[in-house]
N, C-alpha and C positions, 0 to 999 in steps of 0.2 A: 310460907308463900312459894308458889311454884316459880320456876325460872321463867323470866319474862322474855329475855332476848336470846339467850343461848349462844352457841357458837356460829349459827348460820347467818344468812343475809337478812336484810329487811324484808325481802320478798318471801323468804322462808317463814319469817315471823307472821307476815300477812296470811300466808297459806295455812298456818297452824290455827288460825282463829275461825271457829265454825259459824259464828253468827254475830249480829250487830251488838247484842247485849255484851258478849265477850269483848268485842272491839271497844265498846265504851269503857269496860272495866280495864282493859289494857291501857287506855288513854290515861287514866289517873295513876295506874301502876307505873307506867313509863315515866311519869312525872315524879315518881317517888312518894306519892300521896297514899294515905290509907283511905278506906271508904268513908270514915268519919270526917276527915278533912275535906274530901271531895264533896260530900253532902253539904258541909258548912259553906264551902266556896259557892255552891249553887243555891244556897238558901233553901235547902230541902231538909225536912226533918230526917234524921238518920234512920229511924225505923222504917219510914216510908221509902227512903232511898234504898235500903237493903232489900226491901220487897221488890222494888222496881228493877233491881239488878239481878233478880232471879228470872231466868228465861221461862220458868214454869209458872210464874205468877201472872195474873191477868193485868196487874198494874205495871205496864211497860214504861220505859223511859220516855219522857215527853220529847218529841222531835224538836220542838222549839228551844230546848235546852242544850242540844248537841253543840251548837256553835259556841255557847257560853262555856260549856265543859272544855272544849278544845282551846279556847282563849285562856281560860283560867289555868289549864294544865300545861299550856305552852307547847302543845303538839297537835297534829291533825290526824292522829292515828285512825279514828273512825272514818274520816273522809278518804284517807289512803286505802283503808280496807275495802270500802265500798267501790272505789275506782278500780282497785285490783280485781275485785270480783267481776267487774264488767270488762276486764281486759284493758284497762286504761291506767294512766298514771297522772298524778297531780304535780304541778310544778308552780313555782312562784310567779305571780303576775309580772314581776320585773323581767322574767325571761321572755315572756310574750312581747313586752315592749322592746326589748333588745332585738328580738327576731323581726319585729315590724320595722325597726330602724334599719336593719341589715337589708331587708327586702326592699324598702323604699330607696336605699342607696343603690342597690343593684339595678332596680328598675329605672332610676334616674340616669344611670350610665347606659341604659338600653340593653342590659344583660338580663337573661332569664333568671327568675327568682323562684325556683321550685324546690321546696324542701318541706319536710314534715317534722313537727316537733318530736314525735315518737322516734324518728330516725336519729335526730340529733341527740336525744336523751340516751338512746342505745349506744351511740358513739361515745358519749361522755362516760357511760358505765363501763364500756370496754376499755377505755383509756385508764380508768381508775383501777380496773382489775389487772391491767398489765404491769 
């Protein structure tokens, strides 16, 4: 099996994935699952699953199963990959709720509340790197 994560960052891993089919494959590999167990988790016949996971086959992965795959594998790699391709990042809903609370508190004090989530996430990443 090829190296999944390597020594680089998560962004490097996202950059290394060329297409959604590979992002779906990385999802179950990152969870430590073999294709057989991923197929079983999704209730898809393994032979059909292996054909769906070939980017050259016309039987592509059903979009309606992507959420189930991510839930069963315990990661959102395909979602992160797609967001990364669009120049965006995903973050937990709880972060948005915390930011809304901070914004409401600042506004209640009559203070300006201008900030962007992307700026905050970059700040957090730079603190982690330091």
